Structure formats: structure tokens, C-alpha cells
Steps between C-alpha positions, in 0.01 A plus 500: 500500500638844415520759773248725302240231532572417857223622738783573755731682250537810722700288737768447227577847395859615574561750768797753476626603834626852561870388506457348155462132605217340303285231655358256234156484674306624793511187712742493787591212729495672843733437776463188714764388755647184337711385802731327267836646584809261473753511789639846552159657415583471136281416189567162347358243252159470667418865474627505134266217435200675647566816309569327181152333547339837548689646200345224285151592657484822308496789755676803354656599840627274776549669832714302740417418851668692785882535444624645824738789522657377831546135569485582872129580464311240305135430449562129504797269531499393133469840361765636255722803593704722265769699669829671401721195533239242366617282211296575189528178293170357642320840442605515141372147437177588681451822282574307175254233593229758565557668173530179295170550324524859419354657812657747743603438865498746785659430830298582812730639766398520858567523874249342732562750795297367798339211297790254584408180680658479847661153422697651214714741724681777336395865478144615581489869385200726481420874504378470854487232762152366423471130512278294262154434651420140392277411800611184664763454229677830574795315653597375152661850454735707712448862602695704241775760566437853389739590226772774542598741239810275438266205440283699259811610304627139479151373379486754218839405392414123522213548268706686242769227511253221455348693204831553333607131541165393365577690187839348477342153519274572195159583662296764316413701804422504874182549700546658830269341757308761690182294568380206712634629823861480414759761615424776257132434549554531865647849457198590281245403758408717808423181694851384492694820442464712817833698449508871574809576277515557123425143409150499671203734567290596196492298174794700356719394798381144500562464122843652517667172533315357184604817292861471625519141403351568152755777439790295632410201280446715184841675553698168474314323210493565131220706349341205322470294814147508657446633845158407642321523838260267676259706713212429714178651387422484882607295795147401579555533870383785732754778533695378212619623151163630342365553150582867512855427604533269198384780284754745655776246441409436129504871444844526655620214285375686193797730545760207513634270233264219576392258220187348660328476829340172597204546748434226751389516869539366840767344740553216720253643744231579231567260208292686241720354221331164595160669482464557876507831696538588872284826476185324373505633150366263247719436176392400173487111431758566224729773425492611865651839453358599174272777638802670670717459190219651274495809734885530518528475111341849505811634680786279370715603215678176486341159402310319779494135575250333737518155662270284712265223420476513126411164348300553185581670170191712514597656823848552373353684201290707727801607700660654180161650404500683822814694417756263666789408275626158638319210648684323778432135586663306782331189643316453163834439327622266777199283420467560135849612365397484130189723554625801293592259206147356519349846488722597199344210319141632582427229767272595778712321762454576869751446773401317825438693807666428834240513778556390862207510739677496847405728769848601608591765245866492570519126428293557180767747386789273585317205331418709188867599471613140550255368231633760258864414577429130456361557146803710420730216619302251289554719192874545567528126486308470180184355660140615433325723765271325757222741570320247743789456745401471862553846673578335835748243370667763278541749800654213718744407224582864429576561875722200520694616190517854639672359816753328295565817292523707811781276629685528167455876487613561852808279448588691185460832675728393783752376268494818296522710816807296612679551161442873521672535838 
């Protein structure tokens, strides 16, 4: 079937970004934490296999899962880190695999801030000493340390270093993670940023770190290298980052060299990215953040992308029709990695949905992430997804694997610290 006769043809129009990079279509594989690092927090054959699979699937843009700018502060024990002294061979192979079918790959770069599991050890930084409130599960996380000016300067430099090295490794761009309750998102939110210095206060002060990171990154990369931002449309918790805050930040980013902004929402405390909120607001069944994106498209000068719950081609087309430029899909492409290719052929294919009906919402969040990770690991091995896997059994196995990976990570950190003495 030719694209012109395809009922979903709008999804397969090219998108030029402001930096000059051209995406071959409007479908993006959104970031999911793969937890596939080889020893030393490095990419290896498994993550290459996973991204080669997605490349064949037809998405025009592949956004990687979290790549951490500081190996002392990790979202998980099998997460990849890219620092000044990190070997690049595995990263070069990873980017080549991701681009093997003609699409583009952008590395998501991140610092978790206070969202570090206590069992991991390491640094737990935040704008202010505000601990995560996870109810009876709060002890899973340590109370963070409020960052000093020196810590902030170091953080900005680390983001720039990781971006420069991503470019050296063949990636087409980076996405600065300022959503989902990670460190830059913590600075943006009045709930977690209670500082009285120039890095807090009103939205201009709370957004100062994000703007500083964007500028530092752009200064060290080539003009044709994409610099994107992932931003919450809202935190969806009382006293947090609001819709009006998001609008103000987008208007600030209009004056920076930003190639696209991805709109999502939520955090560990309010996992709106999984379709659930802590402030009682109801999200759409699909395209959770489309209403927010539609509103913000009236203020944004750069392309916008929205991610969250998109399963059907008709919904994807409605996202574009609303004025949003890129359609992001996460879990859908963990369960149906060839979905874009099927839509390009005019097939009305629908991705399965992950639904867990447990009462404990923290466990629901952990199980949802575990189910997604298990699908990614199957794809990395060349196996087919298994949408009907048991949430309980998958969570148990995920926790057992996490314990093994934590031991490996902590041993590596101790060895590395000893070598640096």
C-alpha cells in the first residue's frame, strides 16, 4: 500500500527539527528504562539487539531509556551511565544498531535526584530535604541532601559532558530529562523545591537549572545535534508543578536552542505516566496528556511530542491533528515492537494494554514497570512479547534480579572508588 492511500499517512510524514536533523516519520519510541546494562554500567549486546529490533519496527525516532550523568546516582542497578571516563565502544555499537533501519536515535540523559532506592547507596541529591512520600513504602528511599552551589555547578557540567560524549558515540541528539520527578523536575516543582536562593522561589528561579543545563549542553555539541527536553505537563499532585508552570517553562524554552519538547506527567509519588494521579484528576484512556499538549502547542515555537497510553493508530492521528508534532509510545512498543511498520502498511493494529487491578498503588507501579522490563528483556533476546505474563510472578522475579544487580553495582562502585584513591 502506498503512503498516499494509507488512512494513517499523516503519521509517516517527515519532520525537520530546528537544528536541521530530519526525522523520517512522526512516531517515536519513548524512553523506557531497559535495565540491560552490562557490568560497569555499560551498553552491550543485549541492548544492541533490543534497539535493532525497534529499528526494524519502523519508528522514525528512538529515544533511549535513562542514561545517567553520574554513576553514583542511579535509578536502578542495571541502568547505563555515561561519564567523562566511560569507554565509548559499546555506545557506538548501540547507536549504530538503533539507526540500522534509517531512523534517528536520541539519548535521554538524566539524574534521579531523590528518586534513588535506598538499597542502591550512592548520592541522593535534591533541591531541598524533602523525602518521597510513598506511604508504607517510603523507607524504600532515603531522605535526600539539599544541593550546594558546588553540587549544582557539578551537575550542569555532567549533563554537558554526557551530551558531548553521546555525540562522539554517534547519537543524533540528547533529551534532557526534566519530568517524572527526577532531579531537574524536582527543581521545577514547588513541592520539592523549597529553596530561598536563586535556584528556587518563583517559576523563573525553579526553572533556572533546566535553562542552565540546556545552554551548557548546546554550547558543547555541534549545531546539527538535537537538544530536546522532557517536561511534565503537570506533576498531578497537590502543591506540585502546575499546568501554568508548564506553560511558563515552554515559553522560556522558546528562547533557547531546543529542538523539541516531550510532554508527559507524574512522578514516583503520582505515576500519571502510567495513567494514575495523586491529585484525583482523571486522565484520558489513551493519549493521557493530549489536552495539555494541545493547550501548550499554542505557546510553543518548537515541535511538541506527547507520550502516554497511545495504543491505536486513530488516536495517534488525532494527536497530530491537534497540533502536536510527534507521537510518543512506550509500553505499546514493548508489547508490539513492529506497530509503526504495521501502521505504515495501513493495518489497523492495536497494542495490548497493561492493566493491574491491585489496591496497593505503589505495588501496581512497581509491577507495571517490572512487566514492561520483562518484555524488553524478551525482545533483547529475540523472543516475542508475552502480554499475558503474571504481574505477581513477574514482580517477584524482577525483585530477585534487582537484588543480584544491586550487589554487582555496589561491588563495581567500591572497586572503582578504590582505584581512584
